[in-house]
C-alpha positions in Angstrom: -0.3 0.0 -0.1 1.0 3.6 -0.7 -0.3 6.9 0.3 -1.6 9.3 -2.2 0.1 12.2 0.0 3.3 10.8 -0.9 2.9 10.8 -4.5 2.2 14.2 -5.5 2.7 13.2 -9.4 -0.5 11.4 -8.9 -2.3 14.5 -7.6 -0.8 16.4 -10.5 -1.9 13.8 -12.9 -5.3 14.2 -11.9 -5.4 17.6 -11.7 -4.1 18.2 -15.4 -7.2 15.4 -16.4 -9.7 17.5 -14.8 -8.5 20.8 -15.9 -8.5 19.2 -19.4 -12.1 17.7 -19.1 -13.3 21.2 -18.0 -11.5 22.9 -20.9 -12.8 20.6 -23.3 -16.5 21.1 -21.8 -16.4 24.6 -22.2 -15.0 24.4 -25.9 -18.1 22.2 -26.8 -20.6 24.4 -25.0 -19.2 27.4 -27.1 -19.0 25.4 -30.2 -22.7 24.1 -29.6 -23.9 28.0 -29.0 -22.4 28.8 -32.1 -23.6 26.0 -34.2 -27.3 26.7 -33.3 -26.9 30.3 -33.9 -25.2 29.9 -37.1 -28.0 27.4 -37.9 -30.7 29.9 -37.1 -29.0 32.8 -38.7 -28.9 30.5 -41.9 -32.4 29.3 -42.0 -33.9 33.0 -41.5 -31.5 35.1 -43.7 -32.4 32.8 -46.6 -36.3 33.2 -46.1 -38.2 35.7 -48.2 -41.7 35.4 -46.1 -43.0 33.4 -43.3 -46.5 32.7 -42.1 -47.1 31.3 -38.6 -49.6 30.8 -35.8 -48.7 32.0 -32.8 -50.0 32.4 -29.1 -48.9 35.4 -26.8 -49.1 34.9 -23.3 -48.3 37.6 -20.7 -47.8 37.5 -16.9 -47.4 40.7 -15.1 -48.5 41.9 -11.7 -52.0 41.6 -11.5 -52.3 40.5 -15.2 -52.3 37.4 -16.9 -53.6 37.2 -20.3 -53.3 34.8 -23.4 -54.3 35.6 -27.0 -53.5 33.9 -30.2 -53.6 34.7 -34.1 -51.5 34.6 -37.3 -48.1 36.4 -37.9 -47.1 37.3 -41.2 -43.4 38.3 -42.1 -41.8 39.6 -45.2 -38.5 41.1 -46.1 -37.4 43.9 -45.9 -38.9 44.7 -42.4 -42.9 44.0 -42.9 -45.0 42.2 -40.3 -48.4 41.8 -39.4 -49.9 40.3 -36.3 -53.5 39.8 -36.4 -54.8 38.7 -33.3 -58.3 36.5 -33.3 -58.9 35.2 -29.9 -59.9 36.3 -27.6 -60.8 39.5 -29.4 -59.6 40.9 -33.1 -56.9 43.2 -32.8 -54.0 44.4 -35.5 -50.1 45.3 -35.0 -48.7 46.0 -38.4 -45.7 47.6 -39.9 -44.4 48.4 -43.6 -41.2 48.8 -42.1 -41.3 52.5 -41.5 -44.6 52.9 -40.2 -46.4 50.7 -37.3 -50.2 50.7 -36.3 -52.1 49.1 -33.6 -55.6 48.9 -34.1 -58.6 47.1 -32.1 -62.0 47.3 -34.3 -64.9 49.2 -32.5 -62.2 51.4 -30.8 -62.3 55.4 -31.4 -58.6 55.7 -31.9 -55.4 53.8 -33.7 -52.3 54.3 -32.6 -49.3 55.2 -34.8 -45.6 55.1 -34.5 -42.5 55.5 -36.4 -40.7 52.0 -36.5 -37.1 53.5 -35.8 -38.8 54.8 -32.4 -41.0 51.9 -31.5 -40.5 50.4 -28.2 -42.6 47.4 -28.4 -41.6 43.7 -27.7 -43.0 42.7 -30.9 -40.9 45.1 -33.1 -37.1 43.4 -33.3 -38.9 40.4 -34.8 -39.2 42.4 -38.1 -35.3 42.1 -38.5 -35.8 38.1 -38.2 -35.7 37.7 -42.0 -32.7 38.9 -43.7 -30.5 40.3 -41.1 -30.4 37.7 -38.0 -27.1 37.1 -36.5 -27.8 36.1 -32.8 -24.2 36.3 -31.5 -24.0 39.8 -32.6 -27.6 40.7 -31.2 -27.4 39.2 -27.7 -24.8 39.7 -24.8 -24.0 36.5 -23.2 -25.7 33.9 -25.3 -25.7 30.5 -24.1 -27.4 27.2 -24.0 -29.6 27.0 -20.9 -29.9 23.2 -19.8 -31.9 24.1 -17.0 -34.6 25.5 -18.9 -37.0 22.6 -20.0 -37.8 22.7 -23.9 -41.5 22.8 -24.9 -40.8 19.7 -27.3 -38.1 16.9 -26.5 -35.2 17.6 -28.6 -35.3 21.1 -28.7 -32.6 23.3 -27.4 -33.1 26.6 -25.3 -30.6 29.7 -25.9 -30.7 32.5 -23.1 -29.3 36.1 -23.7 -29.9 39.4 -23.1 -30.6 41.7 -26.5 -28.3 44.6 -26.8 -30.8 46.6 -28.2 -33.3 46.5 -25.4 -30.9 45.8 -22.3 -32.7 48.8 -20.3 -36.1 47.0 -20.5 -35.6 43.3 -21.1 -33.4 41.2 -18.5 -33.0 38.2 -20.4 -34.9 36.4 -23.6 -35.2 32.5 -23.8 -35.5 31.3 -27.5 -36.4 27.6 -27.8 -35.0 26.2 -31.3 -35.9 22.8 -33.0 -33.0 20.8 -34.5 -33.8 22.0 -38.0 -32.9 25.4 -36.3 -36.5 26.9 -36.3 -37.4 29.1 -33.7 -40.6 27.6 -31.8 -40.8 29.8 -28.5 -39.3 33.2 -27.4 -39.8 34.0 -23.7 -39.1 37.6 -22.8 -38.5 38.4 -19.2 -38.5 42.2 -18.3 -36.7 44.2 -15.8 -40.0 44.9 -13.9 -40.6 41.2 -13.3 -43.4 40.9 -16.4 -42.9 38.0 -18.9 -44.3 37.7 -22.3 -44.3 34.4 -24.5 -44.6 33.6 -27.7 -45.1 30.2 -29.3 -45.1 29.7 -33.0 -46.9 26.9 -34.7 -47.4 25.7 -38.4 -44.5 27.7 -39.7 -45.0 28.1 -43.6 -41.7 29.3 -45.5 -41.5 31.8 -48.8 -45.3 31.8 -49.3 -46.4 34.7 -51.9 -47.8 37.5 -49.5 -49.4 40.6 -51.0 -47.9 44.0 -50.3 -51.4 45.2 -49.2 -51.4 43.0 -46.2 -48.9 45.2 -44.5 -50.6 48.5 -45.4 -53.2 50.3 -42.9 -55.8 52.9 -43.6 -57.4 54.2 -40.7 -61.3 53.7 -40.8 -63.5 56.7 -41.2 -64.3 58.5 -37.9 -61.3 56.8 -36.1 -58.8 59.0 -34.6 -54.9 58.6 -35.3 -52.8 59.1 -32.0 -49.0 59.4 -32.4 -47.1 57.3 -29.7 -43.7 55.4 -29.3 -45.6 52.4 -27.4 -48.1 50.6 -29.3 -48.5 47.8 -26.7 -52.1 47.0 -25.4 
């Protein structure tokens, strides 16, 4: 028998082995994050248009809300959120101007896209300008967040352009690099989750789908905030 305390070289060998394993693990993690991010970039940057069903859930102080409808995206920077349940609402952008309207209400809100402070707005860049590693600080794989669908991975990061408002974003991504879920946690403790299903790529979408003409008698109100 021998004592490990009398064989310091064995401790050194063990330490070297453990350090190597840790470094390899870190390298693998970084490679995985880059591989997933690059895969998402390639998929969405090659799209011309996207149509998808969505469910939007909001949880905030004293408020819980769930809505659903259809989202259309089209290069460059066009988007239309058509809410149907529990009531009709419309949020759309032609790339320069954004509108939010609830049928039957006496006013419609309007904002310049460059000044817009809405969580849905950054999604207009999903087609053609996606660069996840540049858009998020601290982008990492999140092994503690259970994905909605087995086999998906979850990325966690802080969006650089909204760091003053958003504390973190979770992106759930399929093995085919499709974004199925986005969870946005704000600094005030509220959380908005988007789930996307029945995604259809590169369908023809008419330009007038991204145009809005206020109904007769409805007042137009200019504002930087279009959330409900």
